[in-house]
N, C-alpha and C positions, 0 to 999 in steps of 0.2 A: 403949838402942838399940844393936844390934849393927852396927858400922861396915861389916862385910862384907855384911850383908843390905841396908844402905842403899846401898852401892855397886852391888849387883846391881839394886836398885830404880831407881837413877839411870840405869844402863845400859839397862834395859828401857824406862824413860821416854823416853830419848833416841831409842831405836830406834822407839818407837811414834809419837813426835812429829816425826820427821825422817827424812831419808835418809842420815844419817851412819852410817858403818860401826861396828858394836859387836862386840867379841869374843864368840865363841860360848859361852865358859865361863860367861857370865852367864845363859845360858838352859838350862843343864843341869838337868833335873828340873823345869823351870818349866811350869805348865799353861796359860800364856797369859793368865791373869787378872791384872788390874791393881788389884785391891781395895786392896792395901797399897802398890803401887808409886806410886800417885798422890801420896803424900807427897813424892816427889822431883820432881814436875812443875815447881814454880817454879825450882828449881836447874837442871833439865834445860832449861827455856826460856832461862835465862840462858846456859848453855853453848852451846846451839844458835845463839844470836844473837851470840856472841863474834866469829865471822868477819865478819858484816855490820857489827858495831859497830867493829871494827878498820878495816875499809874506810872507813867513814864518818869515823872519826877522821883517817885519812890524807888523805882528800879535803878535810876542813875545814882541816887543816894546810897543804895545798897551795893553799888559797883557791879551791877549785873553786866554780863557781856553786852556790848552795844547792839550787836545784831539781834540777840534775843530780846532785848528791851524794845527795840524798834518794831520787831515782829509782833510782840504782845500789844504794843500801843496801837498799831495799825489794825490788828484783829479786833481790839476793843472799839475802834472807830467804826469798823464795818458792821459789828454787831449792833451798835447803837443806831446807825442809819438804816439798818436792814439792807445793806448793799445797794441802796437806792441809786447812788451816783455811779457805782460800778456797773450796775445793770444798764444804765443809760450809755456808758462808755462802750460796753460790749455791743449793744444794739446799733449804736452809731458806727462803730468800726465794721460790723457786718454789712450794714447798708451801704456805706460809702465805699468800702473795700470790695464788696461783691456785686453791687448793683450795676447793671448794664446802662441804665439811664435813670432819670429822676423817679419815675413811677416804680420801676423795679426796686430801686434802693429803698423807697418808702414802704413797699410791700415787705421787703426783707426785715426792715426795722420793726414792723408790727408783729413779726413772727417771734414767739417766745423762745424758740430753740436757739441754742448757742452754736454759732458757726466758727469756722477756723479763724477768720479775722478777729472776731470778738474774743476768742480764747487767747490768741496771741497778744491782743491789746491788754487784756486783763493781767496776763503773766508779766508783761513788760512794765506796765504802769505800777502794779502792786510791788514788783521787784524793785523798781526804781525808787518808789517811796520808802520802802524799808531800808534799802541800801543807803539812800541819801540821809535819812534820819540817823542811821547808825554811824555814818561818816561825820556828822556834826556833833554828836553827843560827847566825844572826848574833850571838846573845847568849850563845853557849856556846863554851868552849875546845874544842880537839880531844878532850881527855879527857872533858870534860863531855858532849859529843855522844855519845860511846860509852857513858858511864854512863847517860844518859837512855834510850838505845835498849834496853840490857839490863834496865833497871828496868822498862820497860813490858812487855818480854818475860816477866819473872818474874811481874809482877802479873797479866798476862792469862792465864798458865797457871794461876795460883791461882784466877782467875775460872772457868776450866773446871771445876775441882774443886767450887767453890761451886755452880755450875749442876747438876753431876752428882749431888751429894749432896742437893740441895734438891728435886729433882723425881723422880717415879717414871718408869720406862721406858715409852715410848709403845707399844713392841712387845715381846713376849716373846722374839722370835727376832732382834732387832736386834743391831747391833754393841755398843751400850752395855750391853745385857743380857748378852751373851755374855762380855764381859770382866769382869763383876762390878761391883757397886756399891762405892763407896769405903768402906773401913772407917772407923768414926767417928774413931778415933785418927789414922789416916792423913790424913783430911780436915782435922782440927784442925792437924796439923803443916804441911800444905800451905798452909792459909789463913794461919797465923801466920807461917811463913817467907816466904811470898809477900808478905804485907803489910809485913814488916820489910825485905825486900830492896827492894821498890818504894819505900817511903818514904825509907829511908836513902840509896839511890843517887840519888833525885831531889832530896833535900835537898842532897846534896853537889854535884850538877850544876847544878840550877836554882833552889834556894832553898826555904825552908819553905813560903812561900805557894803557889808553883807545885806543890809536892808535895801539899799539902792539896787544892788545886783539882782536880788530876788524880785523886786518890783518891776525892773526892766524885763526880766525873763517872763514873768507872769503876763505882762502887757503884750509882749511879742507873741507868746503862745496863744493868747486869746484872740488877738487880731488874725493870726494865721488860721486858727480854727474857724473863726467867723467867715473868712474868705472862702475856705474850703467847703464849708456847709452851704453857703449861699450859692457857690458855683455848682455843687453836685446835686442838691435837692431843692434849691430855690428858697430856702428859709429854715426856720428852726422848728424843732419838735421838743416834746418833753425829754426825749432821749438825748438830744444834743445839749440841752440845758444841763443835764446831769454830767454829760461828757465834759462840758466846759469846766465844771468844778474839779474833775479829776485832772484834766490837762493843766489847769491853773495851779493846782496843788503840787503836782509833780515838777512842773517847771520851776516854781519857787524853791522847792526843797533841793532840787539838783543844783540850782544856782547857789544856794547857801552852802551846799557841800563843796562846790568848786572853789568858792571864795574862802571858806574856812580852812 
């Protein structure tokens, strides 16, 4: 693996997944495709979540109310990503929940307006993330809280690649199709590194039992979403990739809260 190529892929992944500024030199000669860059998604997710994780660590050290600390950390995550994944979740919920058939669901998902299914999904998932983080904070040190947050960030970005490589594109002209399917080797690197970061950081912060429970919950949630998306719209879209990150994240956090 050429380290310079990987650094370029990491920078492109950070730019794709967040609003963080990235130097232009990493995009010279780049055609916009992410087929190889997805290998860096887990590490990019970790880096993107470092500021919210640091904020959470400071709040825990200051003995801030857990619910307030969790709310501020999640708000920081949303600001840094530009609500990219939340937007995908809302559109996916609107399409799958309100679509009469495949074509109608895809049409709804292209509509930028927020529907009732999307609004409910956002409220439930954001609420569950905040509540789950608040529930685990009393049992974690400031460093442990930060490690848990970045672990889930890395694991949920690996879940995006899993969803992306497991399903065919639902549209030939969609965002997912335009940026290319993940290369097989890149997908393997993303899944392996994402799983390693997820488990290692959770073992260090919350213990082996909590790490295993979170991993199992994440896997079951992504498998269920994959099956639902394939059955309802015949494949993935850019929205369902974002929804996968949200579903994986909330599943892991809720499992941690239940075990802790």
